[in-house]
C-alpha positions in Angstrom: 111.1 -21.5 -46.6 114.5 -22.1 -48.3 114.4 -22.6 -52.1 114.8 -26.2 -53.3 118.2 -27.2 -54.5 119.1 -28.2 -58.1 119.1 -31.9 -58.8 122.6 -33.1 -59.8 123.3 -36.2 -61.8 126.4 -37.1 -63.9 127.7 -33.5 -63.5 124.5 -32.0 -64.8 122.2 -29.7 -62.8 118.4 -29.5 -63.2 116.7 -26.5 -61.6 113.5 -26.9 -59.6 110.5 -26.9 -61.9 112.6 -28.0 -64.9 113.1 -31.2 -66.8 116.1 -32.3 -68.9 117.5 -35.3 -70.7 121.1 -36.0 -69.7 123.6 -38.4 -71.3 125.8 -40.5 -69.1 128.9 -42.0 -70.9 128.9 -45.8 -70.9 131.5 -47.0 -73.4 132.8 -46.8 -77.0 131.8 -49.2 -79.8 134.6 -51.0 -81.6 134.4 -48.3 -84.4 134.8 -45.6 -81.7 131.2 -44.6 -81.7 130.3 -43.3 -78.2 127.5 -45.0 -76.3 125.6 -43.3 -73.5 122.8 -44.0 -71.1 120.0 -41.5 -71.6 118.2 -40.3 -68.5 115.3 -37.9 -68.3 114.9 -36.0 -65.0 111.7 -34.2 -64.0 112.6 -32.1 -60.9 109.6 -30.6 -59.1 109.5 -27.2 -57.5 108.5 -28.7 -54.1 110.2 -31.3 -51.9 109.1 -34.9 -52.2 110.1 -38.5 -52.9 112.6 -39.4 -55.6 111.5 -42.3 -57.9 113.2 -43.9 -60.8 111.5 -45.8 -63.6 113.7 -48.0 -65.7 113.1 -50.1 -68.9 115.0 -52.4 -71.3 117.5 -53.7 -68.7 117.0 -56.6 -71.0 117.4 -55.1 -74.5 114.6 -57.0 -76.2 112.0 -56.3 -73.6 110.7 -53.2 -75.3 107.2 -52.7 -73.8 108.8 -50.8 -71.0 110.3 -48.3 -73.5 106.8 -47.5 -74.7 105.5 -47.2 -71.1 108.3 -44.7 -70.3 107.5 -42.7 -73.4 103.8 -42.4 -72.5 104.7 -41.6 -68.8 106.9 -38.7 -69.9 104.0 -37.2 -71.9 101.6 -37.4 -68.9 100.2 -34.0 -67.9 100.4 -35.0 -64.3 104.2 -34.5 -64.4 103.6 -30.7 -64.7 102.6 -30.6 -61.0 105.1 -33.0 -59.6 106.5 -32.9 -56.0 110.0 -34.5 -55.6 111.9 -35.9 -58.5 111.2 -38.5 -61.2 114.1 -40.1 -63.0 113.2 -42.1 -66.2 115.6 -44.4 -68.0 113.7 -45.7 -71.0 116.6 -47.8 -72.3 119.2 -49.0 -69.8 120.8 -51.7 -72.0 121.3 -49.7 -75.2 123.6 -52.3 -76.6 120.9 -55.0 -76.3 118.2 -52.6 -77.6 120.2 -51.8 -80.8 120.8 -55.5 -81.5 117.3 -56.6 -80.3 118.9 -58.9 -77.8 118.5 -59.6 -74.1 122.2 -59.5 -73.6 125.2 -57.2 -73.9 127.9 -57.7 -76.6 129.9 -59.9 -74.1 126.9 -62.2 -73.8 126.4 -61.2 -70.2 123.0 -60.6 -68.7 122.9 -57.1 -67.2 120.3 -58.1 -64.7 122.7 -60.7 -63.2 125.7 -58.2 -63.1 124.7 -55.8 -60.2 126.1 -54.1 -58.3 129.0 -54.1 -60.8 132.3 -52.3 -60.6 134.1 -49.4 -62.3 136.9 -51.7 -63.6 135.0 -54.9 -64.5 133.4 -56.2 -67.7 131.1 -54.0 -69.8 128.1 -55.4 -68.0 129.7 -54.8 -64.6 130.6 -51.2 -65.5 127.1 -50.4 -66.8 125.6 -51.9 -63.6 127.9 -49.8 -61.5 127.0 -46.7 -63.4 123.3 -47.3 -62.8 123.7 -48.0 -59.1 125.9 -45.0 -58.4 124.1 -42.4 -60.6 120.5 -43.6 -60.3 119.7 -46.0 -57.5 121.7 -44.2 -54.9 119.6 -41.0 -55.4 116.2 -42.7 -55.1 113.7 -43.7 -52.5 111.9 -46.3 -54.7 112.3 -47.8 -58.2 109.9 -49.3 -60.7 111.7 -51.7 -63.2 109.8 -52.5 -66.3 110.1 -56.0 -68.0 108.3 -58.4 -70.3 108.4 -62.1 -70.9 111.2 -63.3 -73.1 110.7 -63.6 -76.8 108.1 -66.2 -77.8 106.4 -66.0 -74.4 103.8 -63.6 -73.0 103.0 -62.5 -69.4 99.8 -61.0 -68.1 100.5 -57.7 -66.2 101.9 -58.4 -62.8 104.1 -56.9 -60.1 106.8 -58.9 -58.4 108.1 -58.1 -54.9 110.5 -59.8 -52.5 109.0 -62.3 -50.0 110.8 -60.7 -47.1 109.7 -57.1 -47.8 106.0 -56.9 -46.7 106.2 -53.1 -46.5 106.7 -53.0 -50.3 103.2 -54.5 -50.7 101.8 -51.0 -50.1 103.3 -49.7 -53.3 102.5 -53.0 -55.1 98.9 -52.7 -54.2 98.9 -49.0 -55.2 100.2 -50.0 -58.7 97.0 -51.9 -59.3 98.2 -54.7 -61.6 95.9 -57.7 -61.6 98.5 -59.9 -59.8 101.2 -59.4 -57.2 103.8 -62.2 -57.1 106.1 -62.7 -54.2 109.2 -64.0 -56.0 112.7 -64.8 -54.8 115.5 -62.4 -55.6 118.1 -63.7 -58.1 121.8 -63.2 -57.5 123.2 -60.1 -59.3 119.8 -58.7 -60.1 119.0 -54.9 -59.9 116.1 -55.6 -57.5 118.3 -57.6 -55.1 121.2 -55.1 -55.1 119.0 -52.1 -54.9 117.3 -53.6 -51.9 120.7 -54.3 -50.3 121.4 -50.6 -50.8 118.1 -49.7 -49.0 116.0 -49.0 -52.1 112.9 -51.1 -52.8 112.0 -51.9 -56.4 108.7 -53.0 -57.9 109.3 -55.2 -60.9 106.6 -54.9 -63.5 106.2 -57.9 -65.9 103.9 -57.7 -68.9 103.6 -58.7 -72.5 106.2 -60.3 -74.8 109.8 -59.6 -75.8 110.1 -57.4 -79.0 106.4 -56.7 -79.0 104.0 -53.9 -77.9 100.5 -54.6 -76.6 98.0 -51.9 -75.6 96.7 -53.6 -72.4 100.3 -54.0 -71.0 101.2 -50.4 -71.9 98.1 -48.9 -70.3 98.4 -51.0 -67.2 102.0 -49.9 -66.8 101.5 -46.2 -67.2 98.4 -46.2 -64.9 100.3 -48.2 -62.3 103.3 -45.9 -62.2 101.0 -42.8 -61.8 99.2 -44.6 -59.0 102.5 -45.2 -57.2 103.5 -41.6 -57.7 100.2 -40.6 -56.1 100.8 -42.9 -53.2 104.2 -41.3 -52.7 102.6 -37.9 -52.7 104.4 -36.9 -55.9 101.3 -36.0 -57.9 97.7 -35.1 -57.1 94.8 -37.5 -57.6 93.3 -35.5 -60.5 93.5 -37.6 -63.7 95.1 -40.7 -62.1 93.0 -43.8 -62.7 93.0 -45.1 -59.1 92.7 -48.9 -58.8 89.1 -50.1 -58.0 90.2 -53.3 -56.3 93.2 -54.8 -54.6 95.4 -57.1 -56.7 95.4 -60.9 -56.2 98.5 -62.0 -54.3 100.2 -65.2 -55.3 102.8 -66.9 -53.1 103.9 -69.6 -55.6 103.6 -70.6 -59.2 104.8 -73.4 -61.5 105.3 -74.2 -65.2 103.4 -76.9 -67.0 105.9 -78.4 -69.4 105.6 -80.4 -72.6 105.5 -84.2 -72.1 106.5 -84.6 -75.8 107.8 -82.6 -78.7 105.7 -81.6 -81.7 103.2 -79.0 -82.8 101.3 -77.3 -80.0 97.7 -76.1 -80.2 96.8 -74.0 -77.2 93.3 -73.5 -75.8 94.0 -71.1 -72.9 95.5 -67.6 -72.7 97.3 -65.6 -70.1 94.8 -64.2 -67.6 92.4 -67.2 -67.7 91.5 -69.4 -64.7 91.9 -73.1 -65.0 90.8 -76.0 -62.9 92.8 -79.1 -62.0 93.1 -81.4 -65.0 91.6 -78.9 -67.4 92.9 -79.1 -70.9 95.5 -76.4 -71.8 96.6 -77.6 -75.2 97.4 -80.6 -77.4 100.8 -81.6 -78.8 100.7 -83.4 -82.1 103.4 -85.0 -84.3 103.7 -83.5 -87.8 101.9 -86.5 -89.3 98.8 -86.3 -87.1 99.3 -89.8 -85.9 99.8 -89.2 -82.1 98.5 -86.5 -79.8 99.6 -85.7 -76.2 97.4 -83.6 -74.0 98.7 -80.8 -71.7 96.6 -80.5 -68.6 96.7 -78.3 -65.5 98.1 -80.1 -62.5 96.3 -77.9 -60.0 93.8 -75.0 -60.1 95.3 -71.6 -60.8 95.6 -68.5 -62.9 97.6 -68.5 -66.1 100.1 -65.7 -65.7 102.3 -66.5 -68.7 102.5 -68.9 -71.7 104.6 -69.8 -74.7 103.6 -68.3 -78.1 105.6 -70.9 -80.1 103.6 -73.7 -81.8 106.8 -75.7 -82.4 108.0 -77.1 -79.1 110.4 -79.7 -77.7 109.9 -82.2 -74.9 110.3 -80.4 -71.6 109.6 -76.9 -72.9 107.7 -74.5 -70.6 104.2 -74.1 -71.9 101.9 -72.4 -69.3 103.0 -70.5 -66.1 100.3 -71.0 -63.5 100.0 -69.1 -60.2 98.1 -70.5 -57.2 95.4 -68.0 -56.3 91.6 -67.8 -55.6 89.5 -68.3 -58.7 86.8 -65.7 -58.0 89.3 -63.0 -57.0 91.5 -63.6 -60.0 88.8 -63.5 -62.6 87.1 -60.4 -61.2 90.3 -58.5 -60.7 91.5 -59.0 -64.3 88.1 -58.1 -65.7 87.9 -55.0 -63.5 91.3 -53.7 -64.5 90.6 -54.3 -68.2 87.3 -52.4 -68.1 88.8 -49.5 -66.1 91.7 -49.0 -68.5 89.4 -49.0 -71.5 87.4 -46.2 -69.9 90.2 -44.1 -68.4 90.3 -40.5 -69.7 94.1 -40.6 -69.4 94.3 -42.8 -72.5 91.7 -41.2 -74.7 94.3 -39.8 -77.2 96.6 -42.8 -77.1 97.3 -44.5 -80.4 96.4 -48.1 -80.7 99.5 -50.3 -80.9 
């Protein structure tokens, strides 16, 4: 059998059985400080799939950076087939400034596929497409809710790609959302190029939380096992299929004021169930926020000070019994998994 070839990226070569961090030039800051995109490649000795895992496409969504760090420390990578490409911080500009955006105020995840001669966002998107996406069979893009909001762990896939559900189910998040693709997104342009992407949403912008981190690492390892990249040993395989939601909606504030919430992400609510109460600063008037229909709360605001029309609770239409049992099962499984015994508590 012929020896496996080196993996080439950005002019660097990684030998079979080796791993290396490479720096891809992105741009220069105004003071002439060079900025690069750091990519870690784990190139297995044996042939197999090529998977990328990316985080911080939005610079303030930092939970993915922690998930990438833990993934790269996983002992399962010592026996990998194929190639794993991990980009812990795609949008380094936004990460430095703790911002969702790039210095030109563009959203990188609305700038794909980009071009070599366009704006900073366009050039960064083009670099990612040509150096990373084009070399892969599948991608996992890690996100969180925006700042002042939180999401329960969930995988989002395209409505028109039922075959991607195989990997979404393998990931084992409590919920799979079939969500529309937005113009200029990494998920949309990668799919156009023939590469499916699982979009993982969990936690809050600029925050870590242990449940989201554990669910993310476990999910990636499960997908790698499903792809035949790593053996089953040590991988906490999902005990139940995720709940699939085909639609969702936001309950919005009917008035401005101070919000007291009574429900959290991951909880089931019935129609007309009380979610929270909005009071004026004097305590003279109160407006109730109630669920319009039954569903699972998959996200919510963390801000107590809100304006009329603000999004309060994100509710997905699913089956109550399945939703509650799935979330409880995943939580218990991740608490007991040997994979995380030595992890620090965030």
